[in-house]
C-alpha positions as a printed NumPy array, in Angstrom:
array([[  -5.254,  284.719,  -49.425],
       [  -2.441,  282.925,  -51.249],
       [  -3.355,  281.178,  -54.51 ],
       [  -1.554,  278.027,  -55.501],
       [  -0.987,  277.579,  -59.229],
       [  -1.495,  274.023,  -60.491],
       [   1.584,  272.071,  -61.442],
       [   2.392,  272.034,  -65.154],
       [   2.056,  268.735,  -67.006],
       [   2.178,  267.428,  -70.578],
       [   0.381,  264.423,  -72.013],
       [   1.342,  261.86 ,  -74.654],
       [  -1.425,  260.123,  -76.63 ],
       [  -1.107,  257.503,  -79.365],
       [  -3.307,  255.239,  -81.453],
       [  -2.06 ,  252.436,  -83.686],
       [  -4.463,  252.586,  -86.627],
       [  -6.845,  255.07 ,  -88.183],
       [  -9.78 ,  252.785,  -87.263],
       [  -9.216,  253.699,  -83.592],
       [ -10.424,  257.22 ,  -84.278],
       [ -11.991,  257.557,  -80.807],
       [  -8.96 ,  256.21 ,  -78.956],
       [  -7.139,  259.531,  -78.632],
       [ -10.261,  261.288,  -77.394],
       [ -10.696,  258.609,  -74.727],
       [  -7.086,  258.919,  -73.617],
       [  -7.413,  262.709,  -73.445],
       [ -10.534,  262.497,  -71.262],
       [  -8.873,  260.016,  -68.877],
       [  -5.749,  262.157,  -68.65 ],
       [  -7.811,  265.291,  -67.977],
       [  -9.725,  263.583,  -65.158],
       [  -6.485,  262.341,  -63.587],
       [  -4.888,  265.792,  -63.904],
       [  -7.865,  267.426,  -62.188],
       [  -7.71 ,  264.921,  -59.351],
       [  -3.947,  265.32 ,  -58.855],
       [  -3.845,  269.099,  -59.299],
       [  -2.047,  269.186,  -62.662],
       [  -2.589,  271.618,  -65.526],
       [  -2.005,  270.021,  -68.951],
       [  -0.17 ,  272.671,  -70.962],
       [   0.971,  270.633,  -73.966],
       [  -0.081,  267.501,  -75.864],
       [   2.273,  265.241,  -77.836],
       [   0.372,  263.127,  -80.329],
       [   1.125,  260.123,  -82.569],
       [  -1.991,  259.263,  -84.586],
       [  -2.157,  256.045,  -86.6  ],
       [   1.385,  254.919,  -85.696],
       [   2.593,  251.596,  -84.358],
       [   4.294,  251.512,  -80.98 ],
       [   6.833,  248.82 ,  -81.935],
       [   9.719,  251.228,  -82.443],
       [  10.667,  254.855,  -81.844],
       [  11.21 ,  255.438,  -85.565],
       [   8.549,  257.594,  -87.191],
       [   6.846,  258.562,  -83.91 ],
       [   7.312,  262.294,  -84.169],
       [   5.251,  263.008,  -81.064],
       [   7.33 ,  260.818,  -78.749],
       [  10.575,  261.941,  -80.365],
       [   9.627,  265.578,  -79.801],
       [   8.582,  264.842,  -76.213],
       [  11.936,  263.225,  -75.407],
       [  13.836,  266.   ,  -77.158],
       [  12.014,  268.715,  -75.211],
       [  12.42 ,  266.91 ,  -71.896],
       [  16.116,  266.195,  -72.341],
       [  16.868,  269.711,  -73.557],
       [  15.015,  271.262,  -70.62 ],
       [  12.594,  273.167,  -72.826],
       [   9.477,  271.147,  -71.957],
       [   8.711,  273.266,  -68.885],
       [   6.738,  270.488,  -67.154],
       [   7.353,  268.228,  -64.184],
       [   5.245,  265.259,  -65.259],
       [   4.046,  263.589,  -68.483],
       [   0.675,  261.855,  -68.377],
       [   0.215,  258.666,  -70.436],
       [  -2.972,  256.59 ,  -70.529],
       [  -1.301,  253.2  ,  -69.954],
       [   1.924,  251.292,  -70.541],
       [   0.939,  250.145,  -74.048],
       [   0.371,  253.755,  -75.197],
       [   3.982,  254.564,  -74.256],
       [   4.971,  251.784,  -76.639],
       [   4.881,  248.097,  -77.438],
       [   8.664,  247.833,  -77.765],
       [   9.765,  244.244,  -78.295],
       [  12.494,  244.731,  -75.712],
       [  10.79 ,  245.868,  -72.478],
       [  14.047,  247.463,  -71.386],
       [  13.763,  249.93 ,  -74.278],
       [  10.504,  251.331,  -72.897],
       [  12.083,  251.561,  -69.459],
       [  15.143,  253.261,  -70.944],
       [  13.129,  256.133,  -72.409],
       [  11.212,  256.521,  -69.163],
       [  14.511,  256.575,  -67.247],
       [  15.859,  259.35 ,  -69.508],
       [  12.842,  261.504,  -68.656],
       [  13.121,  260.768,  -64.937],
       [  16.844,  261.601,  -65.017],
       [  15.961,  264.962,  -66.588],
       [  13.543,  265.688,  -63.72 ],
       [  10.28 ,  264.74 ,  -65.481],
       [   8.183,  261.792,  -64.243],
       [   5.991,  259.554,  -66.388],
       [   2.622,  258.811,  -64.788],
       [   0.093,  256.335,  -66.203],
       [  -3.434,  257.571,  -65.652],
       [  -5.399,  254.355,  -66.284],
       [  -3.138,  251.813,  -64.598],
       [  -4.005,  250.247,  -61.252],
       [  -0.509,  250.471,  -59.771],
       [   0.691,  253.558,  -57.932],
       [   3.026,  256.002,  -59.637],
       [   5.931,  255.562,  -57.255],
       [   9.331,  253.887,  -57.287],
       [   8.401,  250.931,  -55.09 ],
       [   9.487,  247.391,  -55.958],
       [   5.892,  246.331,  -56.603],
       [   5.372,  249.155,  -59.098],
       [   8.64 ,  248.369,  -60.862],
       [   7.759,  244.686,  -61.227],
       [   4.224,  245.39 ,  -62.438],
       [   5.424,  247.947,  -65.014],
       [   8.023,  245.542,  -66.386],
       [   5.403,  242.795,  -66.623],
       [   2.993,  245.157,  -68.379],
       [   5.71 ,  246.104,  -70.887],
       [   6.387,  242.434,  -71.601],
       [   2.64 ,  241.815,  -72.021],
       [   2.361,  244.758,  -74.437],
       [   5.23 ,  243.334,  -76.511],
       [   3.685,  239.845,  -76.487],
       [   0.351,  241.264,  -77.652],
       [   2.061,  242.691,  -80.75 ],
       [   3.818,  239.4  ,  -81.434],
       [   0.583,  237.416,  -81.188],
       [  -1.31 ,  239.944,  -83.307],
       [   1.376,  239.904,  -86.004],
       [   1.265,  236.101,  -86.119],
       [  -2.54 ,  236.06 ,  -86.38 ],
       [  -2.545,  238.674,  -89.152],
       [   0.102,  236.747,  -91.114],
       [  -1.891,  233.493,  -90.89 ],
       [  -5.138,  235.24 ,  -91.842],
       [  -3.575,  236.94 ,  -94.879],
       [  -2.033,  233.654,  -96.004],
       [  -5.412,  231.936,  -95.728],
       [  -7.197,  234.64 ,  -97.723],
       [  -4.444,  234.567, -100.333],
       [  -4.888,  230.816, -100.835],
       [  -8.586,  231.484, -101.468],
       [  -7.651,  233.853, -104.284],
       [  -8.192,  237.166, -102.502],
       [  -5.82 ,  240.122, -102.72 ],
       [  -4.314,  240.911,  -99.309],
       [  -2.952,  244.412,  -99.706],
       [  -0.341,  246.443, -101.504],
       [  -0.306,  247.946, -105.003],
       [  -1.268,  245.616, -107.818],
       [   0.806,  244.908, -110.915],
       [   0.597,  246.866, -114.164],
       [  -2.492,  245.829, -116.144],
       [  -4.57 ,  244.904, -113.079],
       [  -6.915,  246.726, -110.733],
       [  -8.324,  245.884, -107.287],
       [ -12.044,  245.214, -106.994],
       [ -14.27 ,  244.86 , -103.92 ],
       [ -16.221,  241.591, -103.66 ],
       [ -19.155,  241.009, -101.311],
       [ -19.828,  237.917,  -99.234],
       [ -22.245,  236.73 , -101.943],
       [ -19.467,  236.846, -104.54 ],
       [ -20.918,  239.863, -106.328],
       [ -18.279,  242.301, -107.599],
       [ -18.396,  245.86 , -106.362],
       [ -16.461,  249.011, -107.059],
       [ -13.088,  248.926, -108.819],
       [ -10.519,  250.824, -106.75 ],
       [  -7.881,  253.071, -108.212],
       [  -4.352,  253.606, -106.943],
       [  -4.344,  255.048, -103.415],
       [  -7.947,  254.044, -102.625],
       [  -8.795,  251.617,  -99.828],
       [ -11.678,  249.261,  -99.162],
       [ -13.854,  250.92 ,  -96.529],
       [ -16.784,  248.461,  -96.28 ],
       [ -16.802,  245.701,  -93.672],
       [ -17.541,  242.189,  -94.93 ],
       [ -16.008,  242.817,  -98.36 ],
       [ -12.869,  241.228,  -99.778],
       [ -10.577,  242.346, -102.584],
       [  -9.754,  240.523, -105.792],
       [  -7.822,  241.409, -108.929],
       [  -9.55 ,  242.25 , -112.196],
       [  -8.254,  243.381, -115.557],
       [  -7.195,  247.007, -115.697],
       [  -7.683,  249.558, -118.492],
       [  -7.669,  248.134, -122.019],
       [  -4.579,  250.115, -123.003],
       [  -2.572,  248.591, -120.144],
       [  -3.729,  245.07 , -120.973],
       [  -2.81 ,  245.673, -124.615],
       [   0.633,  246.92 , -123.57 ],
       [   1.269,  243.763, -121.524],
       [   0.301,  241.535, -124.456],
       [   2.432,  243.632, -126.793],
       [   5.512,  243.212, -124.559],
       [   5.124,  239.423, -124.447],
       [   4.466,  239.22 , -128.195],
       [   7.443,  241.393, -129.147],
       [   9.735,  239.446, -126.827],
       [   8.601,  235.923, -127.743],
       [   7.178,  236.093, -131.26 ],
       [   9.212,  238.913, -132.801],
       [  12.368,  238.115, -130.847],
       [  13.052,  241.702, -129.817],
       [  15.461,  242.335, -126.979],
       [  14.314,  243.925, -123.736],
       [  16.284,  247.062, -124.598],
       [  14.483,  247.354, -127.953],
       [  11.093,  246.913, -126.301],
       [  11.919,  249.649, -123.771],
       [  13.034,  252.072, -126.471],
       [   9.874,  251.457, -128.474],
       [   7.521,  251.99 , -125.537],
       [   9.257,  255.159, -124.364],
       [   9.448,  256.555, -127.914],
       [   5.664,  256.216, -128.215],
       [   5.09 ,  257.819, -124.808],
       [   3.638,  254.673, -123.212],
       [   4.009,  254.991, -119.433],
       [   4.494,  252.262, -116.838],
       [   3.127,  252.125, -113.279],
       [   2.846,  255.485, -111.473],
       [   3.308,  257.277, -114.827],
       [   7.011,  256.356, -114.939],
       [   8.942,  255.59 , -118.13 ],
       [   9.695,  251.979, -118.948],
       [  13.093,  250.576, -118.   ],
       [  14.88 ,  247.31 , -118.569],
       [  14.208,  246.265, -114.994],
       [  10.449,  246.933, -115.234],
       [  10.05 ,  244.957, -118.449],
       [  12.091,  242.047, -117.055],
       [   9.897,  241.881, -113.965],
       [   6.741,  241.967, -116.072],
       [   7.946,  239.088, -118.261],
       [   8.795,  237.035, -115.174],
       [   5.537,  237.662, -113.249],
       [   3.231,  234.629, -113.181],
       [   0.219,  236.817, -112.434],
       [  -0.018,  237.566, -116.14 ],
       [  -0.622,  233.83 , -116.73 ],
       [  -3.349,  233.757, -114.059],
       [  -1.276,  232.367, -111.15 ],
       [  -0.42 ,  234.276, -107.988],
       [   2.728,  233.357, -106.075],
       [   2.426,  233.789, -102.301],
       [   5.123,  233.75 ,  -99.663],
       [   7.969,  235.376, -101.582],
       [   8.404,  237.715,  -98.621],
       [   7.287,  237.385,  -95.035],
       [   6.543,  240.266,  -92.702],
       [   6.707,  239.88 ,  -88.942],
       [   6.675,  242.817,  -86.519],
       [   7.417,  245.211,  -89.397],
       [  10.497,  243.211,  -90.437],
       [  10.389,  241.95 ,  -94.02 ],
       [  12.556,  239.1  ,  -95.261],
       [  12.754,  237.187,  -98.531],
       [  11.809,  233.503,  -98.335],
       [  13.314,  230.628, -100.289],
       [  11.35 ,  229.337, -103.278],
       [  10.607,  226.014, -101.547],
       [   8.072,  227.712,  -99.216],
       [   6.282,  229.694, -101.933],
       [   2.633,  228.876, -102.636],
       [   1.158,  229.087, -106.141],
       [  -2.577,  229.771, -106.506],
       [  -3.81 ,  229.136, -110.073],
       [  -6.829,  231.182, -111.117],
       [  -6.32 ,  233.798, -108.398],
       [  -6.43 ,  236.536, -111.054],
       [  -7.525,  236.746, -114.706],
       [  -4.862,  235.696, -117.206],
       [  -3.679,  238.328, -119.68 ],
       [  -1.453,  235.949, -121.699],
       [  -1.553,  232.194, -122.137],
       [   0.495,  229.86 , -119.968],
       [   2.446,  228.679, -123.022],
       [   3.406,  232.227, -124.014],
       [   4.495,  233.017, -120.458],
       [   6.64 ,  229.871, -120.139],
       [   8.295,  230.619, -123.477],
       [   9.086,  234.147, -122.319],
       [  10.572,  232.82 , -119.084],
       [  12.687,  230.356, -121.053],
       [  13.961,  233.159, -123.299],
       [  14.818,  235.286, -120.261],
       [  17.336,  232.69 , -119.133],
       [  19.549,  233.312, -122.107],
       [  20.025,  236.898, -120.947],
       [  21.627,  235.495, -117.804],
       [  24.513,  234.282, -119.974],
       [  25.854,  237.83 , -120.245],
       [  29.561,  237.677, -119.38 ],
       [  31.322,  239.909, -116.865],
       [  33.201,  241.641, -119.69 ],
       [  29.899,  242.496, -121.371],
       [  28.571,  243.949, -118.124],
       [  31.654,  246.105, -117.645],
       [  31.389,  247.299, -121.243],
       [  27.826,  248.397, -120.541],
       [  29.116,  250.52 , -117.643],
       [  31.835,  252.074, -119.828],
       [  29.267,  253.013, -122.461],
       [  26.95 ,  254.494, -119.812],
       [  29.83 ,  256.483, -118.306],
       [  30.675,  257.99 , -121.696],
       [  27.012,  258.897, -122.267],
       [  26.246,  260.334, -118.79 ],
       [  29.653,  261.41 , -117.48 ],
       [  28.999,  259.749, -114.1  ],
       [  27.639,  256.526, -112.641],
       [  25.2  ,  255.666, -109.881],
       [  22.497,  253.104, -109.145],
       [  19.655,  255.206, -110.54 ],
       [  21.389,  255.706, -113.894],
       [  22.205,  252.011, -114.137],
       [  18.626,  250.911, -113.4  ],
       [  17.013,  253.432, -115.735],
       [  19.241,  252.816, -118.765],
       [  17.507,  250.345, -121.13 ],
       [  20.8  ,  249.014, -122.505],
       [  22.365,  248.269, -119.095],
       [  21.541,  245.381, -116.768],
       [  20.046,  246.456, -113.452],
       [  22.05 ,  246.869, -110.26 ],
       [  20.964,  243.456, -108.947],
       [  22.971,  241.736, -111.702],
       [  26.109,  243.665, -110.766],
       [  25.504,  242.813, -107.107],
       [  25.459,  239.097, -107.894],
       [  28.427,  239.187, -110.274],
       [  30.782,  241.676, -108.605],
       [  29.426,  242.088, -105.08 ],
       [  27.932,  245.513, -105.825],
       [  28.159,  248.485, -108.144],
       [  31.176,  249.998, -106.375],
       [  33.517,  247.048, -107.185],
       [  32.269,  247.131, -110.785],
       [  32.924,  250.879, -110.996],
       [  36.469,  250.348, -109.774],
       [  37.108,  247.637, -112.386],
       [  36.446,  250.109, -115.208],
       [  38.603,  252.792, -113.577],
       [  35.728,  254.963, -112.317],
       [  36.281,  256.482, -108.856],
       [  33.073,  256.156, -106.772],
       [  31.937,  259.122, -104.718],
       [  32.479,  259.301, -100.96 ],
       [  28.76 ,  258.708, -100.385],
       [  28.812,  255.55 , -102.523],
       [  31.856,  254.169, -100.721],
       [  30.519,  255.001,  -97.268],
       [  27.089,  253.526,  -98.092],
       [  28.646,  250.27 ,  -99.273],
       [  30.868,  250.056,  -96.193],
       [  27.847,  250.58 ,  -93.957],
       [  25.883,  247.806,  -95.673],
       [  28.801,  245.398,  -95.396],
       [  29.231,  246.146,  -91.698],
       [  25.55 ,  245.46 ,  -91.112],
       [  25.601,  242.104,  -92.894],
       [  29.11 ,  240.771,  -92.192],
       [  30.693,  239.849,  -88.849],
       [  32.267,  241.026,  -86.667],
       [  30.67 ,  244.459,  -87.117],
       [  27.073,  243.324,  -86.526],
       [  25.108,  245.384,  -84.018],
       [  26.371,  247.906,  -81.496],
       [  28.88 ,  245.571,  -79.795],
       [  32.293,  245.055,  -81.416],
       [  33.407,  241.463,  -81.138],
       [  36.979,  242.005,  -82.346],
       [  39.846,  242.286,  -79.897],
       [  42.136,  245.3  ,  -79.635],
       [  44.933,  243.387,  -81.37 ],
       [  42.657,  242.43 ,  -84.276],
       [  41.586,  246.048,  -84.762],
       [  45.217,  247.238,  -84.717],
       [  46.287,  244.488,  -87.155],
       [  43.571,  245.665,  -89.542],
       [  44.991,  249.198,  -89.444],
       [  48.498,  247.888,  -90.066],
       [  47.251,  246.131,  -93.194],
       [  45.516,  249.325,  -94.332],
       [  48.703,  251.33 ,  -93.738],
       [  50.766,  248.781,  -95.666],
       [  48.388,  248.983,  -98.648],
       [  48.123,  252.773,  -98.881],
       [  51.127,  254.145,  -97.004],
       [  48.984,  256.547,  -94.974],
       [  45.961,  256.622,  -92.666],
       [  42.939,  258.9  ,  -92.395],
       [  39.517,  258.63 ,  -90.769],
       [  37.967,  258.6  ,  -94.231],
       [  40.085,  255.62 ,  -95.322],
       [  39.098,  253.74 ,  -92.16 ],
       [  35.391,  254.497,  -92.653],
       [  35.193,  253.238,  -96.246],
       [  37.161,  250.034,  -95.626],
       [  34.522,  247.278,  -95.171],
       [  36.921,  245.024,  -93.256],
       [  37.411,  247.57 ,  -90.463],
       [  35.106,  249.147,  -87.902],
       [  34.461,  252.857,  -88.299],
       [  36.867,  255.545,  -87.11 ],
       [  34.316,  256.381,  -84.401],
       [  34.621,  252.824,  -83.074],
       [  38.406,  253.243,  -82.86 ],
       [  37.954,  256.496,  -80.916],
       [  35.584,  254.838,  -78.46 ],
       [  37.885,  251.835,  -78.006],
       [  41.255,  253.609,  -77.695],
       [  40.304,  257.167,  -76.693],
       [  41.309,  258.937,  -79.917],
       [  42.843,  258.302,  -83.309],
       [  45.989,  260.126,  -82.127],
       [  46.61 ,  257.354,  -79.602],
       [  45.945,  254.732,  -82.263],
       [  48.456,  256.317,  -84.63 ],
       [  51.047,  256.55 ,  -81.847],
       [  50.616,  252.855,  -81.026],
       [  51.168,  252.011,  -84.697],
       [  54.221,  254.249,  -84.973],
       [  52.53 ,  256.26 ,  -87.722],
       [  53.335,  259.978,  -88.034],
       [  50.138,  261.971,  -88.784],
       [  50.175,  264.865,  -91.234],
       [  50.305,  268.495,  -90.124],
       [  46.584,  268.909,  -90.794],
       [  45.783,  265.849,  -88.686],
       [  48.008,  267.064,  -85.866],
       [  46.213,  270.421,  -85.901],
       [  42.882,  268.658,  -85.457],
       [  44.255,  266.515,  -82.664],
       [  45.468,  269.63 ,  -80.845],
       [  42.107,  271.341,  -81.3  ],
       [  40.31 ,  268.383,  -79.778],
       [  42.713,  268.215,  -76.833],
       [  41.947,  271.816,  -75.772],
       [  39.979,  272.251,  -72.5  ],
       [  36.233,  271.735,  -72.897],
       [  33.662,  274.154,  -71.452],
       [  32.065,  273.236,  -68.15 ],
       [  28.848,  271.284,  -68.514],
       [  25.956,  273.128,  -66.917],
       [  23.427,  271.011,  -65.102],
       [  20.216,  270.754,  -67.113],
       [  21.929,  271.55 ,  -70.43 ],
       [  20.795,  269.635,  -73.557],
       [  22.231,  266.137,  -73.834],
       [  24.42 ,  265.976,  -76.942],
       [  24.057,  262.206,  -77.111],
       [  20.314,  262.314,  -77.578],
       [  20.718,  261.766,  -81.319],
       [  22.131,  258.351,  -80.43 ],
       [  18.862,  257.476,  -78.726],
       [  16.775,  258.59 ,  -81.678],
       [  18.756,  256.792,  -84.376],
       [  19.872,  253.765,  -82.383],
       [  23.421,  254.192,  -83.644],
       [  26.571,  256.042,  -82.711],
       [  26.453,  259.652,  -83.864],
       [  29.281,  260.79 ,  -86.167],
       [  31.659,  263.195,  -84.425],
       [  31.26 ,  266.621,  -86.094],
       [  34.964,  267.363,  -85.468],
       [  36.846,  264.85 ,  -87.593],
       [  40.212,  264.065,  -86.009],
       [  42.158,  262.777,  -88.971]])
């Protein structure tokens, strides 16, 4: 008698929050029943517990599943998923279909065990799946909008709506009858239904430190740098047991919570995207937290802070020169932590960033600093927004001609750190290689560059069917992967 081994299958299970602690067990039971009915043997489980399905980022289970499938190491012919929403609530339905297509192209099908439609490639199934993906995305959008409105309403009533509280305060549970409950420490969460959270005064030493900072700044006329040196010399620690810095003291002096007023709406969060709002839409809630200092003392401190904004550009550059002599190098962390130097935000507003300020004092930024700045500029300035290049071929070549005229030579590194140009990888994708670009410009590459060009032009090994896809890192990161073999 011939025995037939069951077909090998994997399953992917996901729950969005820790409160859905029974969700994964329910998905597993449904998948097991479906596997038994269809003759599958579940040999591996990929799990994402307490993770949102909005994006691929952070979902280690799904990332590992796709990696194993595309590399051919999964050893299964089907992946069982409870329903379309468990695969993901991607805001672009095509993204969910894209990941499913990658698996199907690698010879592994995705089957939904709790959906009513058949797991085939018919037109009806395709239409229903696309509609389900759109419905899953819309559910997240509606839920995010409801949560935002609910948090705003609770905030206007004086309740605390999440996140760490400021130095000198603690979170406290409050019952429906208004009776205060347990004071929560850092890292603790409210676990009782029907309770809200308000702010109360923190430890006496923290409250005394806040009052001391305001008094020294307003009454004694000490500078922020002097206050920082005094606190650190005495071993007084800030939030999370960190030393005091100029930035931390400035934020404390400018925080209206210490005068008993909470400011809502500074930032808005929608579908995990946070943006800063203009001051005209902010909402102030007096009495939302206990006041540590008087309103008059706070307003005087805010008025005194404005005179520190009169620091000239020459004074800022002199601060960098002094810090460079003391530390021997410069970076954002050193700038923010030094009590005698304005924080990096000031240099961003005055000079467009730390890198331009470093260059003005004759300090050569590191490659990482230059590349990081170029990346940020490409993300925020046209025409390098998104994956699609809007510039024409002539515009890209004219940009290289300008770069060549300024420096007298061209390299991939120089192209990458220039914020006005797309990356060297973009030039390769547009024109085939940098060697062709240099030839079109009439530029003669160096011997080292020519050696790299020749190495890249050598015959490539034959691609074996089923081999790992080298471009999979593009799918995971959502960006073009840097070529490990730099060609000039």
